[in-house]
C-alpha positions in Angstrom: 40.7 -240.1 -48.4 43.5 -242.6 -47.9 47.2 -243.0 -48.6 48.3 -244.9 -51.6 51.1 -247.2 -50.3 53.0 -247.2 -53.5 53.5 -243.5 -53.9 52.2 -241.8 -50.8 49.6 -239.9 -52.7 46.3 -239.0 -51.1 43.3 -240.7 -52.8 39.5 -240.3 -52.5 37.9 -243.0 -50.5 34.8 -244.6 -52.1 31.7 -244.0 -50.1 30.1 -246.8 -48.1 27.7 -248.5 -50.6 25.9 -250.6 -48.0 22.6 -248.9 -49.1 21.6 -249.1 -52.7 19.9 -245.8 -52.3 22.1 -243.0 -51.0 19.3 -240.5 -50.6 15.6 -241.4 -50.1 12.9 -238.8 -49.8 9.4 -239.8 -48.9 6.2 -237.8 -48.8 8.0 -234.6 -48.2 5.9 -231.5 -47.5 7.5 -228.1 -46.7 5.8 -224.8 -45.9 7.0 -221.2 -45.7 4.6 -220.0 -43.1 1.2 -221.2 -44.4 2.4 -221.3 -48.0 2.6 -224.9 -49.1 5.9 -225.1 -51.2 6.8 -228.8 -51.5 3.9 -231.2 -52.0 4.3 -235.0 -51.3 7.7 -235.2 -52.9 9.1 -238.8 -53.4 12.5 -239.2 -54.9 15.8 -241.0 -54.5 19.4 -240.9 -55.5 21.1 -244.2 -56.1 24.5 -244.8 -54.7 27.2 -243.7 -57.2 24.8 -242.1 -59.6 24.0 -238.5 -60.7 20.4 -237.3 -60.5 19.2 -234.0 -62.0 16.2 -232.1 -60.8 14.7 -229.9 -63.5 12.0 -227.3 -63.6 11.3 -223.6 -64.2 12.2 -221.0 -61.6 10.0 -220.8 -58.6 8.7 -224.4 -58.6 10.5 -225.5 -55.4 13.9 -226.9 -56.5 16.1 -224.8 -54.2 13.6 -225.4 -51.3 14.0 -229.1 -51.8 17.8 -228.9 -51.7 17.7 -226.7 -48.6 15.4 -229.3 -46.9 17.8 -232.1 -47.8 20.6 -230.1 -46.2 18.5 -229.3 -43.0 18.2 -225.6 -43.6 14.4 -226.0 -43.8 12.4 -228.5 -41.8 9.5 -230.4 -43.4 6.1 -230.4 -41.8 5.6 -234.0 -43.0 7.8 -236.7 -44.7 11.2 -238.3 -44.2 14.7 -238.1 -45.5 17.2 -240.9 -45.3 20.9 -240.9 -46.1 22.4 -244.3 -46.7 19.4 -245.8 -45.0 19.8 -243.6 -41.9 16.9 -241.3 -41.0 18.2 -237.7 -40.9 14.9 -235.7 -41.0 15.5 -234.1 -37.7 19.3 -233.7 -38.0 20.9 -230.2 -38.1 22.8 -229.0 -41.1 26.2 -229.5 -39.5 25.2 -233.0 -38.4 24.1 -233.8 -42.0 27.4 -232.5 -43.3 29.4 -234.8 -41.0 27.1 -237.7 -42.0 28.3 -237.1 -45.6 26.3 -234.4 -47.4 28.4 -231.8 -49.3 26.3 -228.8 -50.3 27.1 -226.1 -52.9 24.4 -223.5 -52.7 23.2 -221.2 -55.5 25.5 -218.2 -55.4 28.5 -220.4 -54.2 29.0 -218.5 -50.9 32.8 -218.8 -50.8 34.4 -216.5 -48.2 35.8 -213.5 -50.3 38.3 -212.3 -47.7 39.9 -215.7 -47.2 42.4 -217.2 -49.7 41.6 -220.1 -51.9 43.6 -222.4 -49.6 41.8 -221.1 -46.5 38.4 -221.6 -48.2 39.3 -225.2 -49.0 40.5 -225.9 -45.4 37.1 -224.7 -44.1 35.7 -227.8 -45.9 37.6 -230.0 -43.5 35.1 -229.0 -40.7 32.5 -231.2 -42.4 34.5 -234.4 -41.9 33.3 -236.9 -39.4 35.0 -236.0 -36.1 35.8 -232.5 -37.2 38.9 -231.0 -38.8 41.6 -233.5 -39.8 45.1 -233.2 -38.3 46.6 -232.6 -41.8 45.4 -229.4 -43.5 47.1 -230.2 -46.8 45.0 -230.0 -49.9 44.8 -233.5 -51.6 46.3 -233.6 -55.1 43.0 -235.0 -56.4 41.4 -231.6 -55.7 43.9 -229.8 -58.0 43.6 -232.6 -60.6 39.8 -231.9 -60.8 40.3 -228.1 -60.7 43.8 -227.3 -62.0 43.1 -223.5 -62.0 42.9 -223.6 -58.2 46.4 -224.8 -57.8 47.7 -221.6 -59.4 45.6 -219.5 -57.1 46.0 -221.0 -53.6 47.2 -217.6 -52.2 44.6 -215.4 -54.0 41.6 -214.1 -52.1 38.4 -215.9 -52.9 36.7 -212.6 -53.8 39.3 -212.0 -56.6 38.3 -215.1 -58.5 35.9 -215.1 -61.5 32.5 -216.5 -61.1 33.5 -219.8 -62.7 36.6 -220.1 -60.6 34.6 -219.4 -57.4 32.2 -222.2 -58.5 35.1 -224.6 -58.9 36.4 -223.5 -55.4 32.9 -224.1 -53.9 32.7 -227.6 -55.3 36.3 -228.4 -54.2 35.5 -227.1 -50.7 32.6 -229.4 -50.4 34.7 -232.3 -51.5 37.2 -231.6 -48.7 34.6 -232.9 -46.3 34.6 -236.4 -47.9 30.9 -236.4 -48.8 28.9 -239.4 -49.8 26.3 -237.2 -51.5 27.2 -233.9 -53.3 24.3 -231.5 -53.6 24.7 -228.8 -56.3 22.3 -225.9 -56.9 22.6 -224.6 -60.4 26.4 -224.8 -60.6 26.6 -223.3 -64.1 24.4 -220.3 -63.5 26.1 -217.1 -64.9 29.2 -218.9 -65.9 30.9 -218.7 -69.3 30.5 -221.7 -71.6 34.1 -222.9 -71.5 34.0 -223.1 -67.7 30.6 -224.8 -67.8 32.3 -227.7 -69.8 35.1 -227.9 -67.2 32.6 -228.1 -64.3 30.5 -230.7 -66.2 33.7 -232.8 -66.8 34.8 -232.5 -63.1 31.4 -233.6 -61.7 31.2 -236.5 -64.1 34.7 -237.6 -63.0 33.8 -237.2 -59.3 30.9 -239.7 -59.8 32.8 -242.1 -62.0 36.1 -242.2 -60.1 35.0 -241.8 -56.4 31.5 -243.3 -56.3 30.1 -240.1 -54.7 26.4 -239.6 -55.5 25.3 -236.3 -56.9 22.0 -234.5 -56.7 22.0 -231.6 -59.2 19.6 -228.7 -59.9 20.5 -227.5 -63.4 18.9 -225.6 -66.3 21.8 -226.1 -68.8 20.5 -228.9 -71.0 23.9 -230.3 -72.0 24.7 -230.8 -68.3 21.3 -232.2 -67.5 21.8 -235.0 -70.0 25.0 -236.1 -68.3 23.0 -237.3 -65.3 21.8 -240.9 -65.0 18.2 -240.0 -64.0 16.0 -236.9 -63.9 13.1 -235.6 -61.9 10.9 -232.8 -63.2 9.2 -230.5 -60.7 6.2 -228.3 -61.1 4.3 -226.4 -58.5 6.2 -228.1 -55.7 5.6 -231.6 -56.8 7.4 -234.3 -58.9 5.5 -234.6 -62.2 7.9 -236.6 -64.4 11.0 -238.8 -64.0 13.1 -241.3 -65.9 16.5 -242.0 -67.3 18.0 -238.9 -68.9 18.6 -240.9 -72.1 14.8 -240.9 -72.5 14.4 -237.2 -71.6 12.1 -236.1 -74.4 11.8 -232.7 -76.1 8.2 -232.6 -74.8 9.3 -232.9 -71.2 12.0 -230.2 -71.8 9.4 -227.9 -73.3 6.9 -228.4 -70.5 9.2 -228.3 -67.5 12.5 -226.7 -68.5 12.2 -224.3 -71.4 11.4 -220.7 -70.6 
């Protein structure tokens, strides 16, 4: 983020676009013990684009996101962020290199206030916590409800409000890539539309790339590209404008 010299406002910095591909995954194989979960996964997220990973429950989508974040280590394959090999990096190192992660279930800290939860996100910035611990105006423009709740405990928020807080906390770390695991799960429809709108705006206005796991078809179609997963492998891909009903029925519909 940087200061706007005309009005002193804090603005999101655009990520470094030196690499056309923000995320590159090649021949990724991941096991739980001897169970082969991810099989020869190849996929990429172009800089400044939103990519959605679809598939039924249990096919390996969350495992893939955890591997991108460094919570699981692959037995074979490579992961690059902005052209840099990160396969052996720890989760905190990956966060400081520019991956913001919002896991399934949100994992906000219930006994901390909204503001304290947001400030935790500063720890992911390169070099550690910033000197200023003020919340940028852009965070509250994306998620206005949080501005009215800065002193409330995270555990007192609704599920939709907690999801907005989790995304906002990830943005506090200035990510180049935002990884979201089913952000609309269990959330009322009106809040789903707010989250959709905020994520689209993040991509459009900041250039941050997004990798999204999502079941909500309306949100899926907002992405630029999709990958469909089945039995731990990528079985279909393409621009979401060409996402056919046949693909939806085979890989997404219950």
